[in-house]
N, CA, C and O atoms as a GROMACS GRO file, in nm:
protein
  384
    1MET      N    1  -2.222  -0.081   1.144
    1MET     CA    2  -2.121  -0.013   1.272
    1MET      C    3  -1.992  -0.014   1.158
    1MET      O    4  -2.050  -0.042   1.053
    2ILE      N    5  -1.895  -0.003   1.137
    2ILE     CA    6  -1.786   0.006   1.090
    2ILE      C    7  -1.702  -0.051   1.172
    2ILE      O    8  -1.711  -0.040   1.294
    3ASN      N    9  -1.617  -0.115   1.115
    3ASN     CA   10  -1.479  -0.219   1.160
    3ASN      C   11  -1.395  -0.128   1.206
    3ASN      O   12  -1.389  -0.009   1.174
    4VAL      N   13  -1.321  -0.193   1.294
    4VAL     CA   14  -1.220  -0.098   1.294
    4VAL      C   15  -1.078  -0.152   1.199
    4VAL      O   16  -1.010  -0.084   1.122
    5GLY      N   17  -1.063  -0.274   1.231
    5GLY     CA   18  -0.975  -0.301   1.163
    5GLY      C   19  -0.962  -0.262   0.973
    5GLY      O   20  -0.863  -0.283   0.902
    6LEU      N   21  -1.100  -0.197   0.930
    6LEU     CA   22  -1.124  -0.155   0.818
    6LEU      C   23  -1.014   0.026   0.835
    6LEU      O   24  -0.922   0.073   0.768
    7ILE      N   25  -1.091   0.073   0.958
    7ILE     CA   26  -1.061   0.210   0.987
    7ILE      C   27  -0.978   0.222   0.994
    7ILE      O   28  -0.945   0.327   0.940
    8LEU      N   29  -0.797   0.098   1.094
    8LEU     CA   30  -0.719   0.164   1.030
    8LEU      C   31  -0.635   0.078   0.944
    8LEU      O   32  -0.537   0.038   1.007
    9PHE      N   33  -0.638   0.048   0.859
    9PHE     CA   34  -0.612  -0.038   0.713
    9PHE      C   35  -0.622   0.097   0.649
    9PHE      O   36  -0.511   0.144   0.626
   10VAL      N   37  -0.746   0.192   0.603
   10VAL     CA   38  -0.761   0.295   0.539
   10VAL      C   39  -0.692   0.425   0.570
   10VAL      O   40  -0.658   0.506   0.483
   11THR      N   41  -0.668   0.444   0.725
   11THR     CA   42  -0.496   0.495   0.750
   11THR      C   43  -0.429   0.481   0.720
   11THR      O   44  -0.372   0.583   0.682
   12PHE      N   45  -0.345   0.338   0.694
   12PHE     CA   46  -0.258   0.278   0.657
   12PHE      C   47  -0.206   0.328   0.500
   12PHE      O   48  -0.100   0.349   0.443
   13LEU      N   49  -0.310   0.331   0.478
   13LEU     CA   50  -0.310   0.370   0.325
   13LEU      C   51  -0.252   0.514   0.302
   13LEU      O   52  -0.147   0.555   0.255
   14VAL      N   53  -0.380   0.583   0.363
   14VAL     CA   54  -0.335   0.716   0.380
   14VAL      C   55  -0.169   0.777   0.372
   14VAL      O   56  -0.087   0.823   0.293
   15LEU      N   57  -0.184   0.747   0.479
   15LEU     CA   58  -0.056   0.711   0.530
   15LEU      C   59   0.048   0.723   0.472
   15LEU      O   60   0.121   0.821   0.487
   16ILE      N   61   0.083   0.586   0.366
   16ILE     CA   62   0.175   0.582   0.278
   16ILE      C   63   0.181   0.632   0.166
   16ILE      O   64   0.286   0.650   0.104
   17ASN      N   65   0.044   0.665   0.122
   17ASN     CA   66  -0.002   0.759   0.017
   17ASN      C   67   0.076   0.943   0.028
   17ASN      O   68   0.134   1.015  -0.054
   18ILE      N   69   0.036   0.959   0.177
   18ILE     CA   70   0.138   1.110   0.220
   18ILE      C   71   0.251   1.112   0.162
   18ILE      O   72   0.292   1.184   0.072
   19ILE      N   73   0.337   0.964   0.264
   19ILE     CA   74   0.449   0.931   0.260
   19ILE      C   75   0.515   0.932   0.091
   19ILE      O   76   0.617   0.981   0.043
   20VAL      N   77   0.436   0.876   0.050
   20VAL     CA   78   0.510   0.864  -0.116
   20VAL      C   79   0.513   1.006  -0.203
   20VAL      O   80   0.596   1.045  -0.285
   21VAL      N   81   0.365   1.082  -0.145
   21VAL     CA   82   0.368   1.207  -0.224
   21VAL      C   83   0.436   1.299  -0.190
   21VAL      O   84   0.473   1.396  -0.256
   22LYS      N   85   0.465   1.263  -0.040
   22LYS     CA   86   0.595   1.400  -0.024
   22LYS      C   87   0.726   1.389  -0.024
   22LYS      O   88   0.791   1.492  -0.041
   23TYR      N   89   0.772   1.303  -0.012
   23TYR     CA   90   0.899   1.279  -0.028
   23TYR      C   91   0.926   1.186  -0.148
   23TYR      O   92   1.041   1.146  -0.133
   24THR      N   93   0.884   1.145  -0.235
   24THR     CA   94   0.918   1.015  -0.356
   24THR      C   95   0.872   1.077  -0.488
   24THR      O   96   0.882   1.027  -0.600
   25SER      N   97   0.822   1.189  -0.453
   25SER     CA   98   0.722   1.257  -0.600
   25SER      C   99   0.828   1.320  -0.703
   25SER      O  100   0.804   1.305  -0.823
   26LYS      N  101   0.937   1.386  -0.667
   26LYS     CA  102   1.037   1.484  -0.745
   26LYS      C  103   1.122   1.415  -0.815
   26LYS      O  104   1.189   1.477  -0.898
   27THR      N  105   1.137   1.303  -0.803
   27THR     CA  106   1.188   1.225  -0.971
   27THR      C  107   1.079   1.108  -1.057
   27THR      O  108   0.970   1.078  -1.008
   28LYS      N  109   1.116   1.066  -1.156
   28LYS     CA  110   1.054   0.957  -1.215
   28LYS      C  111   1.139   0.809  -1.143
   28LYS      O  112   1.061   0.714  -1.147
   29MET      N  113   1.242   0.778  -1.097
   29MET     CA  114   1.298   0.676  -1.084
   29MET      C  115   1.246   0.656  -0.937
   29MET      O  116   1.237   0.540  -0.895
   30MET      N  117   1.214   0.754  -0.863
   30MET     CA  118   1.130   0.787  -0.712
   30MET      C  119   1.023   0.732  -0.711
   30MET      O  120   1.020   0.654  -0.615
   31LEU      N  121   0.904   0.730  -0.782
   31LEU     CA  122   0.758   0.679  -0.802
   31LEU      C  123   0.805   0.543  -0.848
   31LEU      O  124   0.764   0.453  -0.775
   32VAL      N  125   0.891   0.498  -0.964
   32VAL     CA  126   0.878   0.404  -0.954
   32VAL      C  127   0.943   0.257  -0.803
   32VAL      O  128   0.919   0.144  -0.760
   33THR      N  129   1.037   0.386  -0.785
   33THR     CA  130   1.109   0.293  -0.674
   33THR      C  131   0.954   0.185  -0.528
   33THR      O  132   0.912   0.080  -0.479
   34SER      N  133   0.944   0.326  -0.537
   34SER     CA  134   0.874   0.348  -0.418
   34SER      C  135   0.724   0.269  -0.493
   34SER      O  136   0.668   0.198  -0.409
   35GLY      N  137   0.664   0.268  -0.607
   35GLY     CA  138   0.550   0.159  -0.624
   35GLY      C  139   0.566  -0.013  -0.629
   35GLY      O  140   0.478  -0.098  -0.642
   36PHE      N  141   0.735  -0.030  -0.611
   36PHE     CA  142   0.768  -0.166  -0.649
   36PHE      C  143   0.835  -0.178  -0.492
   36PHE      O  144   0.886  -0.290  -0.483
   37PHE      N  145   0.845  -0.133  -0.419
   37PHE     CA  146   0.906  -0.151  -0.260
   37PHE      C  147   0.722  -0.120  -0.152
   37PHE      O  148   0.692  -0.125  -0.033
   38ILE      N  149   0.662  -0.096  -0.254
   38ILE     CA  150   0.497  -0.118  -0.187
   38ILE      C  151   0.460  -0.208  -0.227
   38ILE      O  152   0.400  -0.274  -0.142
   39MET      N  153   0.467  -0.273  -0.373
   39MET     CA  154   0.419  -0.365  -0.379
   39MET      C  155   0.476  -0.529  -0.317
   39MET      O  156   0.428  -0.620  -0.250
   40PHE      N  157   0.603  -0.499  -0.386
   40PHE     CA  158   0.659  -0.653  -0.300
   40PHE      C  159   0.738  -0.661  -0.180
   40PHE      O  160   0.807  -0.762  -0.173
   41LEU      N  161   0.746  -0.556  -0.059
   41LEU     CA  162   0.770  -0.582   0.051
   41LEU      C  163   0.591  -0.509   0.135
   41LEU      O  164   0.560  -0.524   0.254
   42ILE      N  165   0.537  -0.465   0.069
   42ILE     CA  166   0.445  -0.349   0.221
   42ILE      C  167   0.334  -0.452   0.209
   42ILE      O  168   0.283  -0.500   0.310
   43ALA      N  169   0.282  -0.503   0.031
   43ALA     CA  170   0.164  -0.556   0.043
   43ALA      C  171   0.142  -0.665   0.107
   43ALA      O  172   0.040  -0.700   0.166
   44PRO      N  173   0.265  -0.731   0.090
   44PRO     CA  174   0.230  -0.877   0.159
   44PRO      C  175   0.250  -0.853   0.321
   44PRO      O  176   0.176  -0.912   0.399
   45ILE      N  177   0.351  -0.765   0.368
   45ILE     CA  178   0.356  -0.724   0.529
   45ILE      C  179   0.192  -0.740   0.608
   45ILE      O  180   0.145  -0.799   0.706
   46THR      N  181   0.126  -0.616   0.460
   46THR     CA  182  -0.001  -0.618   0.499
   46THR      C  183  -0.095  -0.710   0.544
   46THR      O  184  -0.175  -0.707   0.638
   47TRP      N  185  -0.060  -0.828   0.420
   47TRP     CA  186  -0.177  -0.894   0.429
   47TRP      C  187  -0.143  -1.014   0.543
   47TRP      O  188  -0.237  -1.069   0.601
   48PHE      N  189  -0.036  -1.041   0.565
   48PHE     CA  190   0.037  -1.128   0.668
   48PHE      C  191  -0.073  -1.061   0.804
   48PHE      O  192  -0.162  -1.132   0.852
   49VAL      N  193  -0.041  -0.886   0.863
   49VAL     CA  194  -0.024  -0.924   0.946
   49VAL      C  195  -0.199  -0.892   0.936
   49VAL      O  196  -0.234  -0.884   1.053
   50THR      N  197  -0.299  -0.874   0.864
   50THR     CA  198  -0.411  -0.860   0.890
   50THR      C  199  -0.484  -1.027   0.891
   50THR      O  200  -0.593  -1.063   0.937
   51LEU      N  201  -0.368  -1.114   0.816
   51LEU     CA  202  -0.408  -1.286   0.860
   51LEU      C  203  -0.396  -1.268   0.947
   51LEU      O  204  -0.497  -1.208   0.984
   52ILE      N  205  -0.310  -1.280   1.050
   52ILE     CA  206  -0.261  -1.286   1.184
   52ILE      C  207  -0.365  -1.183   1.293
   52ILE      O  208  -0.455  -1.207   1.374
   53SER      N  209  -0.334  -1.127   1.270
   53SER     CA  210  -0.490  -1.023   1.387
   53SER      C  211  -0.634  -1.037   1.346
   53SER      O  212  -0.719  -1.042   1.434
   54LEU      N  213  -0.674  -1.045   1.198
   54LEU     CA  214  -0.825  -1.030   1.250
   54LEU      C  215  -0.840  -1.252   1.268
   54LEU      O  216  -0.948  -1.302   1.300
   55GLY      N  217  -0.738  -1.323   1.244
   55GLY     CA  218  -0.793  -1.446   1.240
   55GLY      C  219  -0.760  -1.488   1.424
   55GLY      O  220  -0.805  -1.595   1.466
   56ILE      N  221  -0.696  -1.412   1.499
   56ILE     CA  222  -0.706  -1.414   1.634
   56ILE      C  223  -0.806  -1.398   1.643
   56ILE      O  224  -0.894  -1.481   1.668
   57SER      N  225  -0.823  -1.222   1.613
   57SER     CA  226  -0.936  -1.154   1.727
   57SER      C  227  -1.107  -1.250   1.716
   57SER      O  228  -1.175  -1.296   1.808
   58THR      N  229  -1.133  -1.252   1.543
   58THR     CA  230  -1.234  -1.309   1.545
   58THR      C  231  -1.265  -1.471   1.585
   58THR      O  232  -1.381  -1.513   1.587
   59GLY      N  233  -1.133  -1.568   1.620
   59GLY     CA  234  -1.091  -1.663   1.597
   59GLY      C  235  -1.181  -1.727   1.482
   59GLY      O  236  -1.272  -1.797   1.526
   60ASN      N  237  -1.174  -1.714   1.334
   60ASN     CA  238  -1.279  -1.706   1.205
   60ASN      C  239  -1.081  -1.747   1.142
   60ASN      O  240  -1.049  -1.629   1.129
   61GLY      N  241  -0.968  -1.816   1.106
   61GLY     CA  242  -0.933  -1.836   1.048
   61GLY      C  243  -0.969  -1.783   0.858
   61GLY      O  244  -0.900  -1.716   0.781
   62ILE      N  245  -1.096  -1.845   0.840
   62ILE     CA  246  -1.172  -1.791   0.663
   62ILE      C  247  -1.099  -1.582   0.677
   62ILE      O  248  -1.011  -1.516   0.622
   63ALA      N  249  -1.204  -1.558   0.783
   63ALA     CA  250  -1.241  -1.392   0.769
   63ALA      C  251  -1.138  -1.384   0.728
   63ALA      O  252  -1.119  -1.334   0.617
   64GLY      N  253  -1.013  -1.442   0.827
   64GLY     CA  254  -0.904  -1.263   0.865
   64GLY      C  255  -0.777  -1.293   0.728
   64GLY      O  256  -0.699  -1.213   0.676
   65GLY      N  257  -0.801  -1.461   0.699
   65GLY     CA  258  -0.785  -1.465   0.503
   65GLY      C  259  -0.830  -1.401   0.432
   65GLY      O  260  -0.750  -1.326   0.376
   66VAL      N  261  -0.948  -1.390   0.399
   66VAL     CA  262  -1.033  -1.306   0.311
   66VAL      C  263  -1.003  -1.190   0.337
   66VAL      O  264  -0.970  -1.130   0.235
   67ALA      N  265  -0.997  -1.113   0.451
   67ALA     CA  266  -0.958  -0.991   0.463
   67ALA      C  267  -0.816  -0.954   0.441
   67ALA      O  268  -0.792  -0.862   0.363
   68GLY      N  269  -0.723  -1.014   0.499
   68GLY     CA  270  -0.552  -1.050   0.449
   68GLY      C  271  -0.551  -1.031   0.291
   68GLY      O  272  -0.488  -0.935   0.247
   69MET      N  273  -0.608  -1.106   0.212
   69MET     CA  274  -0.638  -1.120   0.074
   69MET      C  275  -0.637  -1.015   0.056
   69MET      O  276  -0.526  -0.964   0.037
   70MET      N  277  -0.794  -0.904   0.053
   70MET     CA  278  -0.872  -0.815   0.040
   70MET      C  279  -0.757  -0.684   0.065
   70MET      O  280  -0.732  -0.606  -0.028
   71PHE      N  281  -0.694  -0.670   0.194
   71PHE     CA  282  -0.615  -0.556   0.204
   71PHE      C  283  -0.479  -0.571   0.119
   71PHE      O  284  -0.435  -0.467   0.070
   72GLY      N  285  -0.424  -0.665   0.103
   72GLY     CA  286  -0.304  -0.690   0.037
   72GLY      C  287  -0.318  -0.658  -0.072
   72GLY      O  288  -0.230  -0.588  -0.123
   73PHE      N  289  -0.427  -0.697  -0.142
   73PHE     CA  290  -0.445  -0.661  -0.319
   73PHE      C  291  -0.447  -0.526  -0.328
   73PHE      O  292  -0.363  -0.469  -0.397
   74ILE      N  293  -0.548  -0.455  -0.259
   74ILE     CA  294  -0.500  -0.343  -0.257
   74ILE      C  295  -0.410  -0.219  -0.188
   74ILE      O  296  -0.393  -0.102  -0.222
   75THR      N  297  -0.365  -0.291  -0.083
   75THR     CA  298  -0.204  -0.228  -0.129
   75THR      C  299  -0.116  -0.278  -0.258
   75THR      O  300  -0.010  -0.215  -0.262
   76PHE      N  301  -0.126  -0.355  -0.347
   76PHE     CA  302  -0.063  -0.368  -0.436
   76PHE      C  303  -0.120  -0.338  -0.534
   76PHE      O  304  -0.045  -0.370  -0.626
   77LEU      N  305  -0.258  -0.270  -0.596
   77LEU     CA  306  -0.232  -0.214  -0.684
   77LEU      C  307  -0.266  -0.066  -0.627
   77LEU      O  308  -0.362  -0.002  -0.669
   78ASN      N  309  -0.207  -0.034  -0.560
   78ASN     CA  310  -0.185   0.089  -0.472
   78ASN      C  311  -0.011   0.135  -0.520
   78ASN      O  312   0.040   0.247  -0.529
   79GLY      N  313   0.044   0.007  -0.544
   79GLY     CA  314   0.206  -0.001  -0.588
   79GLY      C  315   0.209   0.014  -0.746
   79GLY      O  316   0.283   0.082  -0.818
   80ILE      N  317   0.067  -0.104  -0.787
   80ILE     CA  318   0.095  -0.057  -0.905
   80ILE      C  319   0.047   0.112  -1.004
   80ILE      O  320   0.071   0.147  -1.119
   81TYR      N  321  -0.016   0.170  -0.906
   81TYR     CA  322  -0.043   0.303  -0.961
   81TYR      C  323   0.079   0.361  -0.962
   81TYR      O  324   0.124   0.397  -1.071
   82TYR      N  325   0.148   0.379  -0.855
   82TYR     CA  326   0.270   0.445  -0.896
   82TYR      C  327   0.372   0.383  -0.913
   82TYR      O  328   0.463   0.466  -0.918
   83VAL      N  329   0.409   0.289  -0.926
   83VAL     CA  330   0.483   0.258  -1.084
   83VAL      C  331   0.408   0.273  -1.237
   83VAL      O  332   0.449   0.264  -1.353
   84PHE      N  333   0.308   0.294  -1.189
   84PHE     CA  334   0.256   0.352  -1.348
   84PHE      C  335   0.263   0.547  -1.344
   84PHE      O  336   0.318   0.624  -1.424
   85ARG      N  337   0.214   0.564  -1.267
   85ARG     CA  338   0.237   0.682  -1.217
   85ARG      C  339   0.442   0.776  -1.265
   85ARG      O  340   0.499   0.860  -1.335
   86GLY      N  341   0.458   0.685  -1.174
   86GLY     CA  342   0.606   0.698  -1.228
   86GLY      C  343   0.693   0.696  -1.366
   86GLY      O  344   0.767   0.787  -1.403
   87ALA      N  345   0.666   0.562  -1.442
   87ALA     CA  346   0.712   0.603  -1.532
   87ALA      C  347   0.634   0.656  -1.628
   87ALA      O  348   0.700   0.676  -1.730
   88LEU      N  349   0.458   0.706  -1.644
   88LEU     CA  350   0.403   0.831  -1.788
   88LEU      C  351   0.495   0.946  -1.709
   88LEU      O  352   0.505   1.026  -1.802
   89THR      N  353   0.541   0.982  -1.642
   89THR     CA  354   0.576   1.079  -1.610
   89THR      C  355   0.705   1.158  -1.626
   89THR      O  356   0.801   1.158  -1.548
   90ARG      N  357   0.690   1.235  -1.752
   90ARG     CA  358   0.822   1.319  -1.825
   90ARG      C  359   0.919   1.395  -1.702
   90ARG      O  360   0.896   1.481  -1.617
   91GLN      N  361   1.030   1.322  -1.738
   91GLN     CA  362   1.123   1.417  -1.631
   91GLN      C  363   1.167   1.494  -1.600
   91GLN      O  364   1.270   1.526  -1.659
   92GLN      N  365   1.129   1.559  -1.509
   92GLN     CA  366   1.147   1.723  -1.550
   92GLN      C  367   1.315   1.781  -1.485
   92GLN      O  368   1.374   1.736  -1.387
   93PRO      N  369   1.366   1.903  -1.588
   93PRO     CA  370   1.441   1.921  -1.622
   93PRO      C  371   1.477   2.043  -1.500
   93PRO      O  372   1.405   2.133  -1.457
   94GLU      N  373   1.679   1.989  -1.449
   94GLU     CA  374   1.633   2.026  -1.313
   94GLU      C  375   1.696   2.199  -1.360
   94GLU      O  376   1.754   2.235  -1.462
   95ASN      N  377   1.637   2.315  -1.182
   95ASN     CA  378   1.678   2.433  -1.177
   95ASN      C  379   1.864   2.468  -1.160
   95ASN      O  380   1.916   2.538  -1.073
   96THR      N  381   1.900   2.432  -1.217
   96THR     CA  382   2.038   2.418  -1.082
   96THR      C  383   2.138   2.579  -1.140
   96THR      O  384   2.240   2.613  -1.080
   0.00000   0.00000   0.00000
């Protein structure tokens, strides 16, 4: 049986990726900025919310801590991907 927390987390990551690709993939600097935003703001929030919600719902703080660290780390890696993608992308000339 699939855990509801895992489904919510995957949906959350998909939404983050859709937003980043749709709105920030135009320039190199916007990709790097969104990557740092994901790494240093979204990942700790994901860790904390997962830690609290799973800790309360299961009654086991260790399970919430492990899941929070795992989900936060995956979100952090997602941010690193966008930083590298932005850093390695060539600047496209603007057609004005």
